[in-house]
C-alpha positions, 0 to 999 in steps of 0.5 A: 889413604886409610879410607881407600884401603878400608874400602878396597878390603871391604870390596874384596870381602863382599866379592868373597861373600858373594861367591860363597853365597851363590854356591850354597844357594845353588846347592840349596835349590837342587836339594829343594827341587829334588826333594819335592814329589812329582806334580800330578793332577791331584795337586793342592791347586783346587782348580787343577793344572789345566786351568793355569796354563800360561804362555810367554808371548813376550819372550824372545824365541830363537828358531833353533831352540824352538825346534830343540825344546821337543828333544829336551822335553824328551830327554828330561821327561824322566829322572836321568843321570848327568852322563845320560843327559849329556850323552843325548844332548850331544847326539842330538846336537842341541846347544843350551845357551841363555836364549835356549833356556828361555825358549825351552822353559816357555814351552814347558809352562804345562809341564812342571816336572820336566821343567824342574829337571831341566832347570835343575840340570842347568843350575847344576851344570852351567848356572850362568845360563840362568838369568833373572828372566830364566828364574821368572819363567821357572816361577811362573811355571810352578805358580801356575801349576799349583806347586806352591811350596816350591814357588815360594822356595824359589822366590826366596832364592831369587831374593838372595840372588837379587832378582825380583819377580817380574810384573808379568809373573806376579800378575799371571800367578796372582790371578791363579791364586785368587781363582783357587781361593788361595787368599793367603798366598795371594796377599803374600804375593802382593807384599813382594811389591809393597808400597814402602819399596816403591816409595823408597825408590821414588825418594832415591830418584827425587834425591839424585834428581834434585841435587848436586851429587855430594856427601850429603846425597850419599848420606841420605840414601844410606839413611833410607836403608833401602835393600838394593837388589838388582830389581831395585837398582834397575827400577832407579836407573829406569826412573833416571833415564832422562838424566843419563849423567846423574844415573851413571853417577848413581850406578858407579857410586852404588857399587863403590859404597858396598851397597850393591854388587852389579850384575848383568841386569843392572849393567844392561839397565844402565846401558839402555839409559846411556844408549843415546847421542849425548851419552855415546862415549860413556855408553861404549865405555860401559858396555866395554866394562860390562863385558869385561866383568863377564856380563853380556848385553841382553837382547832387550838392551840390544834391540832398544838401543839399535832402534834408537841409534837408527831412529836418530840416524846414528847408523855408524854407532848402530853397526858397531853395536851389531858387531859388539852384540854378535861377538857375545853369546846373546847373538841378535836374530836374522830379523835384526840384521835385516832391520839394520841392513835396511837402515844402512841402505835407506840412510842419507848416503849409502855407505858400502863400508858399513853395509859390508860390515853388517853382512860379513859379521852376520855371515861370519857367524855361520848365518846364511843370507836369505831371499827375504833379507835381500829382498827387504834391503832392495825394497828399502833401496827402492824407497829412496830412489836407489834402484841404481845401487841394487847391483852394487848391494847384490854383488856384496851379498854374493861375495858373501855366499848369497845365492838368489832363488829363481824368483828373486832373480826374475824380480831383480832382472825385471826391476833393473831393466825397467828402471833403465839400468841397462848396464846393471841389468846386463851385469847382473845376468852376466854374473849369474852366468859366471857363477855357473848357474845360467839364467832360467827362462823366467829370469830372461822373460823378466828382462825382456819385460822390463825392457818393454816397460822402460820402452827400450824395445831394441834392447828388449829384442836383443835380450830375446835373441840372446835367450833364444840363442841359449835356451832355444825357441821351445819356451819362448812364445810367451816372451815373444808375445810380450815383445810383439805387444810392446812393439804394437803398443808403440805403433811399431807394427811394421818393425814387429812384422820384420822381427816376427818374419826374421825369427820365424824364418831363421829360428823355425819359431812358431809364435802363438795364435794370439800374437799373429792375430794382434799383429794382423790387426795393428798392421791393418790399423796402420794401412799396411795390407801387404805386410798383414797378408804376409803374416796371414800366409805365415799363419796358414803355414803354421796351421792356424785357421784363417784370421779373416774378420779384420780383412773383411772389414778393412778391404771393403772400407778402404781397399780395392778389388785387387786387394780383395783378390789377394786377400782370398788367395792368401787364406787358402792353399788352393787357387781361390777360396770358397764361394761363401767368402766371395759373397762375404766380400761382395756384401761388405763392399755394398754395405759401405756403399762402394758399388763401383768397387764391388763391380771392379772386384766382380770383373777380377773374379774367376768365371765360376764366381761371376756366373754363380746364382748367388752372386748374380742375385746379390748384384741383381738385388743391389742394382734393383735397390739402387734403381729404386732409390734413384727413382724416388730421388728423381721424383 
């Protein structure tokens, strides 16, 4: 009992000391930063600031903060008082959260004056927004721009707060020190990562890993006299990641022993260790304790654990993790939502309850579902053979405010109809109409095209008729051409002919010239001369030039003289066509060796054709050739 009372008393004293220490450190940093003169190109750095420009490509970027950094840079471009800054931030609708601080500092890497004012302002007004990453970003700006004295002052502040200098900052600043001939500073920076500290960390990990926890282990760790900063604790936990139970024992003991007071960094390091299937209950307990202690899950932790959950098909835990993160201040990006929805969609069984939870927590935080997110989800469904679930998923998203663009509507209509999901395709189009935003021409065209691809021509024609009823025939020619092509490709040219005649006669529709030509060719290939001639008449009525080539090839080869007369009447509004067309037809009969049918055709021609000199010469020539050929055979 005496030992427990003493331990509680020590913990209370440490908490009080920690609060006092933090307050004094903040005041010290403010005084230190404000007293240092503005940085100019005449810096103590020999190479000048331009040579030390560095960017943080690995830092998280929020679109909102990324656009606000210009506003913030302008506000802090000169020394301002508190009221001025607050007024202009409010009027510009700029919200400075943890992620925004990271983005802004990342954009100010070549402007230490503005970065200093911004950092000091956040430190003085909302220091909780400044994490170890924030301090490291500011440290990099100072180091790479030659503000050496201020750089070391900030290193000292970070040590007192338990923050370590990150490897990336160390390397970039060390490079600048070495290039600038600042050997003393370079050696001092290297000393931050001395071998003794690394050795002690290695010894602690070996002690914990190779022994059963007990008083002896605690004594051995105490005897090492390790200065347990946040960075050191994180490194120990990371090295124990393959033994989560022992890592958790160390995590609990190090604070109970009074050697270290956990912060957000150490909690997050422990969460990354426990975020696995065999430690899931302890993970949820830890993140609950973390939030109760006033710390938030870092984006890095969320992304790493989410990826691990999804990889191990722990979809329910992944969804709960997303809900947990979205309820905090460090909210996941839209890309994280898209990633999780795709994983839910492609899981062993589509759980619409989990899918709905992700969508609702995303939109409930003021986000809007975009075409890119929805398209990614639909692709995931397709990859596992679930096109049939498209409409169900789309309806859930539409209930949460999603409105598809015309391009996405067309894509959905085509894929549903092409996959044979007729009811879903019809329901999708009906739902668009019910929303008060009628399907456009492209959506109808895609629907018809999809049915054609699936070989469901009757459904394609029904959809075409519905399109014409609602949109008219003005822009229907391309869609009709697709429909006629599909009928012809499936050797249903006669049905296509009936449809064309019906649409032309009932809707005063004018098909394309190419549609007419295709249908004529296919009808003749199926020996449907009468229908082909009928189509030829419609072409002429619509002002298209006569399409004669397939007839001149077909009739002399397999038709009769009567067929030839009907053709020559169909291509002109007069009683008969020109003499040249008759001559072409005669010549074609002769070329196919059908002399008797040519004579039959001649007998049915009008008198002016039978007596025409060119016609008589053609027959005389052909008769002479035939007589000569017969004589040679007789000899």
